[in-house]
PAMAR-748938 format. One record per residue (C-alpha): residue in three letters; x, y, z. Coordinates in steps of 0.1 Angstrom, whole numbers, plus 5000, padded with zeros to 4 digits. Each point is the difference from the previous one (the first is absolute). Example, Ala and Ser with C-alpha at 12.3 -4.5 7.8 and 13.67 -1.06 7.14 Angstrom:
REM residues 2
PT   residuo     xx     yy     zz
PT       ALA   5123   4955   5078
PT       SER   5014   5034   4993
//
This chain:
REM residues 315
PT   residuo     xx     yy     zz
PT       MET   2142   1394   6513
PT       ILE   5000   5023   4970
PT       ARG   5005   5030   5023
PT       ASP   5029   4984   5017
PT       CYS   5019   4995   4968
PT       ARG   5002   5038   4996
PT       HIS   5023   5001   5031
PT       GLN   5024   4975   4985
PT       ALA   5032   5013   4983
PT       SER   4991   4985   4967
PT       GLY   4963   5008   5001
PT       GLU   4993   4966   4984
PT       LEU   4973   4976   5009
PT       LEU   5011   4964   5001
PT       LEU   4971   4974   4998
PT       THR   5009   4964   5006
PT       VAL   4974   4973   4989
PT       ARG   5003   4964   5012
PT       PRO   4976   4975   4984
PT       GLN   4983   4976   5023
PT       ARG   5003   4972   4975
PT       SER   5011   4994   4964
PT       ALA   4977   4987   4973
PT       PRO   5008   4994   4963
PT       LEU   4983   5024   4977
PT       LEU   4979   4980   4975
PT       LEU   4991   5017   4968
PT       GLU   4974   4983   4979
PT       GLU   5009   5003   4964
PT       GLU   4973   5008   4975
PT       PRO   4999   4974   4972
PT       LEU   5014   5010   4966
PT       TYR   4969   4989   4982
PT       GLN   4965   4997   5014
PT       TYR   4967   4992   4983
PT       VAL   4970   5017   5015
PT       PRO   4967   4992   4981
PT       GLU   4977   5029   4994
PT       SER   4967   5000   5020
PT       ASP   4974   5027   5007
PT       GLU   4987   4982   5031
PT       ILE   5029   4991   5022
PT       GLY   4991   4977   5028
PT       SER   4969   4985   4984
PT       HIS   4997   4967   4982
PT       SER   4998   5018   4967
PT       ASN   5037   5008   5002
PT       LEU   5007   4964   4991
PT       LEU   5005   5001   4962
PT       ASP   4984   4974   4978
PT       GLY   5018   4983   4972
PT       ASP   4993   5027   4973
PT       ALA   5009   5029   5023
PT       LEU   5032   4983   5012
PT       PHE   5009   4993   4964
PT       THR   4995   5037   4991
PT       GLN   5020   5011   5030
PT       SER   5028   4976   4990
PT       LEU   5002   5014   4965
PT       LEU   5001   5036   5013
PT       LEU   5027   4992   5024
PT       LEU   5020   4982   4973
PT       SER   4996   5030   4976
PT       ASP   5011   5024   5027
PT       GLY   5030   4978   5009
PT       LEU   5011   4998   4964
PT       ALA   4997   5037   4994
PT       SER   5019   5010   5032
PT       GLY   5026   4973   4997
PT       ALA   4991   4987   5035
PT       LEU   4991   4966   4985
PT       LEU   5035   4995   4986
PT       ALA   5016   5012   5032
PT       GLN   4979   4975   5020
PT       TYR   5010   4972   4976
PT       GLU   5037   5009   5004
PT       LEU   4996   4995   5038
PT       MET   4989   4964   4995
PT       TYR   5026   4973   5006
PT       ARG   5005   4971   4976
PT       LYS   5005   4976   5029
PT       ASN   4986   5003   5036
PT       PRO   5031   5004   5022
PT       ASP   4982   4984   5029
PT       LEU   4994   4967   4982
PT       ALA   5027   4974   4996
PT       ILE   5010   4985   4966
PT       THR   5023   4971   5009
PT       GLU   4987   4969   4984
PT       ALA   5001   5015   4965
PT       ARG   5037   5009   5005
PT       LYS   5012   4966   5011
PT       PRO   5025   4985   4975
PT       ALA   4977   4970   4993
PT       ASN   4971   5023   4992
PT       ALA   5016   5028   4981
PT       PRO   4999   4981   4966
PT       LYS   4962   4998   5004
PT       ASN   4996   5038   4998
PT       ARG   4996   5016   4966
PT       TYR   5012   5033   5013
PT       ARG   5023   5008   5030
PT       ASP   4979   5031   5011
PT       ILE   4966   4983   5001
PT       SER   4997   4975   5028
PT       PRO   4973   4989   5024
PT       TYR   4999   5010   5037
PT       ASP   5006   4972   5024
PT       CYS   4968   5006   5019
PT       THR   4977   4999   4969
PT       ARG   5018   4976   4976
PT       VAL   4984   4969   4988
PT       SER   5017   4968   5014
PT       LEU   4998   4969   4978
PT       VAL   4991   4968   5018
PT       ASN   5007   4973   4974
PT       SER   5028   5013   4980
PT       LEU   5032   4979   4996
PT       THR   5021   5032   4996
PT       GLY   4991   5016   5033
PT       ASP   4971   5022   5012
PT       TYR   5010   5032   4983
PT       ILE   4982   5017   4971
PT       ASN   5000   5036   4991
PT       ALA   4964   5007   5009
PT       ASN   4982   5021   5026
PT       TYR   4966   4997   5016
PT       VAL   4982   5034   4996
PT       ASN   4968   5008   5018
PT       MET   4979   5031   4991
PT       GLU   4970   5010   5021
PT       ILE   4970   5014   4982
PT       PRO   4968   5017   5013
PT       GLY   4976   4977   5018
PT       GLY   5027   4982   5020
PT       ALA   5010   4976   4972
PT       VAL   5036   4993   4990
PT       ASN   5014   4993   4966
PT       ARG   5029   4975   5003
PT       TYR   5026   4998   4973
PT       ILE   5033   4983   4994
PT       ALA   5024   5023   4980
PT       THR   5028   4981   4985
PT       GLN   5027   5005   4974
PT       GLY   4998   4986   4965
PT       PRO   5013   4964   5003
PT       LEU   5035   4991   4989
PT       ALA   5005   4967   4981
PT       SER   5016   4987   5032
PT       THR   4970   5011   5022
PT       THR   4971   4989   4978
PT       THR   4994   4968   5020
PT       ASP   5001   5021   5033
PT       PHE   4975   5024   4985
PT       TRP   4975   4972   4992
PT       ARG   5006   4985   5034
PT       MET   4989   5033   5015
PT       VAL   4969   5001   4978
PT       GLN   4991   4965   5013
PT       GLN   5009   5007   5036
PT       GLU   4979   5032   5001
PT       SER   4970   4985   4982
PT       SER   5001   5027   4974
PT       HIS   4975   5000   4971
PT       LEU   5008   5034   4984
PT       LEU   5034   5011   4987
PT       VAL   5005   5036   4988
PT       MET   5031   5007   4979
PT       LEU   5009   5036   4994
PT       THR   5031   4997   4978
PT       THR   5010   4984   4967
PT       VAL   5024   4972   4996
PT       MET   5023   5021   4978
PT       GLU   5004   5037   4996
PT       SER   5025   5018   4978
PT       GLY   5019   4968   4995
PT       ARG   5004   4994   5038
PT       GLN   4983   4972   5019
PT       LYS   4977   5014   5026
PT       CYS   4985   4968   5012
PT       HIS   5005   4963   4993
PT       GLN   4971   4984   4982
PT       TYR   4989   4978   5028
PT       TRP   4971   4984   4982
PT       PRO   4998   4976   4970
PT       VAL   4985   5008   4966
PT       THR   4963   4992   4995
PT       GLY   4992   4963   5001
PT       GLU   5033   4990   5015
PT       GLU   5011   4991   5036
PT       LEU   5030   5012   5019
PT       GLN   5014   4974   5024
PT       LEU   5013   5018   5030
PT       ALA   5009   4971   5023
PT       GLU   4988   4964   5004
PT       GLY   4963   5001   5002
PT       PHE   4999   5038   4997
PT       SER   4992   5017   4967
PT       VAL   4980   5028   4984
PT       ARG   4981   4999   4967
PT       CYS   4988   5029   4979
PT       LEU   4964   4994   4989
PT       SER   4995   5032   4980
PT       GLU   5015   5034   4991
PT       LYS   4978   5029   4988
PT       PRO   5014   5035   4992
PT       ASP   4977   5030   5004
PT       GLU   4989   5019   4969
PT       THR   5020   5030   5012
PT       GLY   5032   4981   5001
PT       SER   5006   5011   5036
PT       PHE   4988   4969   5019
PT       VAL   5005   4963   4997
PT       PHE   4978   4975   5020
PT       ARG   5010   4964   5006
PT       GLU   4986   4970   5017
PT       PHE   5023   4975   5018
PT       VAL   4996   4968   5019
PT       LEU   5025   4994   5028
PT       LYS   5004   4964   5010
PT       ASP   5016   4989   5033
PT       LYS   4999   4962   5002
PT       HIS   4963   4992   5002
PT       GLU   4989   5036   5005
PT       GLN   4994   5025   4972
PT       ARG   4990   5037   5000
PT       HIS   4986   5022   4973
PT       ILE   5020   5032   4996
PT       HIS   4990   5033   4983
PT       HIS   5030   5019   4986
PT       MET   4995   5037   4990
PT       GLN   5029   5018   4984
PT       TYR   5002   5038   4994
PT       LEU   5024   5008   4971
PT       ALA   4998   5038   4997
PT       TRP   5021   5011   5030
PT       PRO   5035   5010   4988
PT       ASP   5029   4995   5024
PT       HIS   5007   5029   5023
PT       CYS   4971   5019   4986
PT       VAL   4962   5004   5003
PT       PRO   4973   4981   4981
PT       SER   4998   5012   4964
PT       ASP   4962   5003   5003
PT       PRO   4985   5005   5035
PT       ASN   4966   4991   4988
PT       LEU   5013   4966   4988
PT       PHE   5016   4994   5034
PT       LEU   4967   5009   5018
PT       GLU   4982   4976   4977
PT       PHE   5025   4973   5009
PT       THR   4995   5006   5038
PT       GLU   4963   4996   4995
PT       ARG   5005   4967   4982
PT       VAL   5022   4989   5029
PT       ARG   4972   5009   5025
PT       ALA   4975   4981   4979
PT       ALA   5023   4970   4998
PT       ARG   5005   5002   5038
PT       ASN   4963   4998   5006
PT       ARG   4996   4970   4976
PT       THR   5027   4981   5019
PT       LEU   4989   5009   5035
PT       LEU   4975   4972   5005
PT       GLN   5025   4975   4987
PT       GLU   5026   5012   5024
PT       ILE   4976   5000   5030
PT       GLU   4990   4964   4993
PT       GLU   5037   4989   4998
PT       SER   5015   5020   5029
PT       LEU   4995   5030   5022
PT       LYS   5035   5012   4990
PT       GLN   4998   5016   4966
PT       VAL   5028   5018   4982
PT       ARG   5001   5021   4969
PT       LEU   5034   4999   4984
PT       MET   5015   5030   4982
PT       ASP   5033   5002   4982
PT       ALA   5018   5029   4984
PT       ASP   5035   5011   4991
PT       ALA   5024   5029   5004
PT       ASP   4993   5024   5029
PT       ALA   4968   4984   5013
PT       ASP   4979   5030   4990
PT       GLU   4976   4978   4981
PT       ASN   4991   4979   5030
PT       GLY   4994   5030   5023
PT       GLY   4981   5018   4972
PT       LEU   4975   4972   4996
PT       MET   4995   4995   5038
PT       ARG   4996   5038   5005
PT       GLU   4975   5003   4972
PT       ARG   4979   4972   5015
PT       LYS   5001   5017   5034
PT       CYS   4990   5033   4985
PT       ALA   4971   4983   4982
PT       ALA   4988   4985   5033
PT       SER   5004   5034   5018
PT       ASN   4979   5017   4973
PT       GLY   4969   4980   5003
PT       ALA   5008   4963   4993
PT       THR   4980   4977   5023
PT       PRO   5015   4971   5019
PT       GLU   4985   4978   4974
PT       ASP   5020   5018   4974
PT       GLU   5033   4998   5019
PT       THR   5000   4967   5017
PT       PRO   5025   4995   5029
PT       VAL   5022   4975   4983
PT       SER   5036   4998   4990
PT       THR   5015   5004   4965
PT       SER   5035   4993   4987
PT       VAL   5014   5026   4978
PT       HIS   5033   4993   4984
PT       GLN   5023   5026   4985
//
């Protein structure tokens, strides 16, 4: 065929290719960020890092990410809201006044639905599950700092979810601005929420550092009453980081200890336990506490240290 083209006037060789079938070309994109733990014995059981080694590797990765700027770039790629999850209940006209902020709303698929509320089933609160090593799951409820108009709904949720531990990560006032309604009474007094439904403050004890306050409540619902532990962290400024990370770590350890003390009580009452956390502003406080507890579990905490229960954190 090549010899024959020399006898043509143009001397050109024309090659026509007809594909038998068409198939899309799939290109597998390499991830922008990938963590590969170091190991000298790939393929053996020794390449599974223990808690201390994993903690060291995490710190090295964090240091490299900060130095290169990759960590900031990765953070900027994160979305504030999952575009695949709907937020419709929070935006209904009847529910909008129950939200402290317009840009912090629960997803429909993970929101807490109130059962016995006279004002509807909506409350600005999400179930949050976090798996930890050993197959256990820490279950939380993350909720906004209650408004004056949603205080009764907040306590309805505490009662409904059989919560015994409340973790508060904001102050009531900051820089002259209300961050959270004081949804509990002063020591020795009782707040009547509805007929047959009330909460009494038994005690209030500030920590010697001035960063924590611990309270004991009794929640009464008709003929039933529940003892509530309330732990408030005061040293987390709005839109910022904790003023002293060591104090925050100490606080999380106290939360863990309180969790263990209330576990038996919760198991006896119900198999459905919930830890309640509330915070304010941009929800960083809630996520910060839950991530710290997950890191602690990943770095050597035993299932006994991190019990698979749920906590409510309000912001």
